[in-house]
N, C-alpha and C positions, 0 to 999 in steps of 0.2 A: 640794462642799468650800468652807467659808467660811474664807478666810485673811485675817487682819487685819494680819499683818506677815510679812516674809520676812527671812532672814539672808543678807547679802551679804559675801563675803570679798574683800578687796583685799590682794594680796601686796605685800611690801615693794618699793618702787620701781615698782610696777605702775601703769599709767595707767588701766586699766579693771578691772572686777571679774573674778575668775577662777572664782567659784562662787556659785550662788544656791540657797538651801535653804529648805524650809518649816519645818524644825526645827533648833534649835541643836545638838542631839545629833548629827544627821546631818552637819552642817557640821564639828563637832569630830572626828568619826570620819575624815572626809576630810582634814582638816588634819593629824591625827596620822599617817595612812597615808603622806602625802607629805612629812612633816616640814617643814611650811610656816612661814614667818615673815610676819606681817602682822596685819591687823585684821579682826575679824568684827563686823559692825554690823547691828542690827535696823532695818529700814526699814518705814514704814507703807505699806500697799497702797492704791492708787487715790487717793493724795494726795501732792503734792510735800512734801519735807521742810520747805521754807520755810513753806508754809501750815500744816503740822502744828505746827511750832515756834511760830508765832504763836497758833494756836488753843489749844495746850496751855499757853501762857504761858511757854515756855522762851526765847522771843525777842521783843523789842519793837522796833518801828520807831522809830529815834531820829534818823536822818539821811535826807535826801532820796534819796541814792544807794542806800539799803537797798531801794528798790523798783525799781531799774533791772534790766533783763533779764539783764545779765552777772552781777550780784550774786546774783539769784534762781537763775540757772542753775548757779552754782558753790556754792550754799549747802549747808553741812552743819552739824550741831549736836552738840555734846558732850553734849546732853541725850538723845540716842539711846543706848539700851543698846548697849554695845560691849565687846569683849574683845581683848586683845593676845596674840599667840602668837609664840614663838621656837622654831624647829626643831621644830614640832609640839606644843609644850607651852605651856600657859597661862602667860603671863609675869606 
């Protein structure tokens, strides 16, 4: 199986992901079943989001602190495909 991206669900106020899926459809079925509120985001596989964002042109290094470990470790990008849900429904 060749997977280029996975879908990760973060529930509202959750510190960690609560679900990981190979297909958006499967994730949405689970979100609907449990009437969840949160964000479902597509993540590239085998590459960090920071590196993916630079390579795809979504993010450009502009400050020295953009390359420090804390910044890279917390980096997320609005350029990733993502969807918001409220009580299991697409918001």
